[in-house]
Residue, then its C-alpha position, 0 to 999 in steps of 0.5 A: m418349172q417354179v412352184g404352181v397352185w396344185h404344188i402348194v394344194g399337194i404340200l399342205l395336204i401332207l402337212v396337214l395329214i401330219a399335223v393331225v397325227g401330231l396333234w393326236s398323239g399329244q393326247r397320249v401325253n399326261n407326264a414327262k416320262d410319256f413325251t421321252t419313252g412312251n411310258g413303255k407302251a410301244g409296238a414294232w412299227l411304232v418302234c420303227g417309225t420313231i427310229m426311222g423317224s429321225l434316221v431318214g431326214g435331210q441326210a438320207t433324202v436330199g443329202t444322198v442326192q446330192m452326194a450321189f451327184s457329187f461322188g457317185i455310188s458311195a453316197w449310200w454308205f449313208t443309208l447303208g450304214a444307218g441300216l447296219g446300225c439299226i441291226v447291230l442295235a436289234i441284236g446286240y443292245v436292246v436287251p442290255l439297254r431295257h435291262s439297264g431301266d435307264m431313260t438316256l444313254l448317259q444315265i447308264i455311264g453315270e451309273e458305271y462310272g460317276s456323275r463326272s463322266e455322266s455330265i461331260a458324256s451328256v455335254l459331248c453327245s449332245v454337240g454331236i447330235f447338233i450337228s445332226v440337227i443342223s445338217n437336217v435344218l441345212a435340208f429343210t432350208a435347201l428344199l424352200t430355197a429351191l421352192f420359193p424365193i425366199d433367203v436362206y435365214l427366213a427358210a431357217g427360220i421356218s424349218v424352226i417352226v415346222m420341226a417344233v411343231y412335229v414333235i412338241f406336241g407328241g413328244v415320242w409318241g408323235t415322233g413314233m406316229g409322224g414316223v410311221t406316216k412318214l415311212i409310208l409316204l416316203y416309201i411311195a415318193s421312193l417308189i414314184g422317184f426311182i420308177l420315173v427315173l429309169t422311165l426317163s432315161g430308159g433303163f440304168r443303161g440310160i442314166m449312165n450315158s447321160l450322166c458320162d455324157a454331160v461330164s465328157n463331151n464339155a469341160l466338166g470333165e477337165l473341171y473334175g480331172f476325168a481324162n474319158r468316159d471310162d473315167i466317170s462311170d468308174y468314179y461314179l460307180n466306186p463305192v469308195a470313190r473318196g478312199a476306201m478308208k474314208d467311205i468306209g469309216s463313214g458307214l462305220s460312223l453311222i453304225m457307231g453313231v446309231l449305237s450312241t443315239q439317244t434318240y434311237a434308245q428312247a425308241i428301244w426303252s418306249a417298246k412294250s416287250n424286248s421282242k417288239a424292240r428287237k423287231g421294230a429295229l429291225l425293221s428299220g435296219f432292212l426298210v432304210p438302205p432301199i431309200g437310199i438306192a432310189c435317192i442315188l438313182i435320182g441324183f445320177y440322173m440329176r448329174g446327167h441333165y443339170i449343173t450348179s451355179d458353182e460349176i459355171s462360174a469355176l468354167a468361167a473363171a477358168g475361161q471354159i465354154i459354158p455347157q450347152g444342153l445342161t440347166e442350172i440349179s444354184s446349189s447340188a443340195q437342191a437336186f432332189p426337190v428340183f427334180i420333183l418340182d421339173h418332172l412330176p406332175p403338180l399335185l403329186g410333185g407337190a404331194i412328194l414335195g411335202t414328204l420330203l419337208l415331213t421327212v427332214a423336219g421329222g429327223g430334225a426333230g426327233l434329234s432334238l429331242g434326244v438332245a433336249t431329253i439328256l440335256v434335261n435328264d443327265i444336266f437340268y434336273k441334277m441341277k435342280p430337282a425340283a425342275a422333275e416334279g409334276s408338269k414343270g419336267l415336260v415344260l422345261t423338255r419342251v422350251t428346251l426342244v424349241g432352244i435346241l432348234l432356234a440354235s441350229a437354225v442360227v448356225a445353218s444360215l451361217v453355212p448354207g452351201a456345205i454338204i449335207n451328209d459331211f455334216g452328217f457322218l461328223s455327228m455320227g462319228f462325235r458321238g460315237a467316238a465318245v460314247l459307245v465304247p465306255l457305254t458298250c463296256a458299261l452294259f456287257f462288262p460292268g465293273r471291269v473298266d476303271s472310271r478314271w480312264a473310262l473318264a479319259a476316253i469319254i473326253l480324249g475320243p472325240l477329239p480326234v474326229l473333230i481335229g480330223n475334220l478339219f483337214e483332208l485326211s484320207f481316212d475316216p478321223l473315225f478310225l483315231g478317235v475309236g482307236v483313242s477310246l480303245l486304248l485308254v478303256a484297255i489301259g482302265e481295264r487292265y489297271k482296274q484288273y492290277c488294283s484288284g488284285g491287292n495292289k495299291k489302288 
């Protein structure tokens, strides 16, 4: 089904709604502190909206449907891990973060381990979050190319414009208010999708029967090495289908990534009180995972009725018969938008597509704000303190944010066929391995770790994560990265004790 007039009307209605919210939120911004932390005025729902506005983006929606299409229920690790990360944030980190009196996570590290550690961690953290921005641009590009006959370069350019408008006027207020609006719309969309796939298939059993039929009754099963229907069912219902160490590691990378990401810390700092901050994080923790369940069912349904262009090409190259009765889509990343186009009334479908575009745009915009805040506060201000005076800091933050979005669009244009959530897992694991262990020690065990060993942990922790993702490992390289970081910090703690005991320092 093609995009019609009523689809466009539905999309525009949602985008106009969020534009109004963004412009209205901009009226609350008078300085850089208002822009980055909301000046400590947010309630629990606004905190929740700020967290979910960035956390529930292209990876949690378009990416989860894509992963469920290919890997089954193991796609839930992204939203499940994200939810658990928010709960850990609420229970363990809210109070120490707020008592730190800082505006960025890296300032906490700098005060404990020195300016050199802060600068290097700032760069590494920015790289990690930037990878996640790329995944949101990829998701937005997949949506646009599924809806309109445009190439990936134009789609990536449009994504930059929409994400910039989402956040550039209101900063954390725009992210928070837009996040609350998005949360309501996304839950309505998820509920509609959940009910629709169950209705179309006659329940969960019907969904699985269609999926098994689609893969087992033709050469697709042979292409993926499935011997029979039981193999297919077991694979798609296996929460660790890609391997226990890999999938559980992906979930852990989300938990660590949430705790190590500037955007979510900004939400905590924006709250009126510790209680509001904790409630906002807990709300996010319980609201994120159900969205993943709805997306997984949609991915299952699409696997039972659709086939990708790459799969058709692979079957043709192997001399296999192309399956009949399955509709072609260009890539698995387009599974969610194609489902909406093919199975919902145009106006309602347009409104849900607008919500999806809004969801992805909000995720990319909020993460970009986090990167911009780190670069401006932890690097640019240190290089040129005068830039923080008056409205200069606000202008610098906004310009930096636009630059980040432009760079992410360029990278996303070069890898249009990538698995969206692979970027998400890499991003969370990378920043978690770089920051979480030193940050946790700085918050809970100040003065216990030698700064030189903490710096070594910051530098060397992410390397195994980055290198491991270049190879087909049977486990998530996050385990290696965290192991290295823990080892170095433990040595640093013993070294500090040794020195403080009166020995040579």
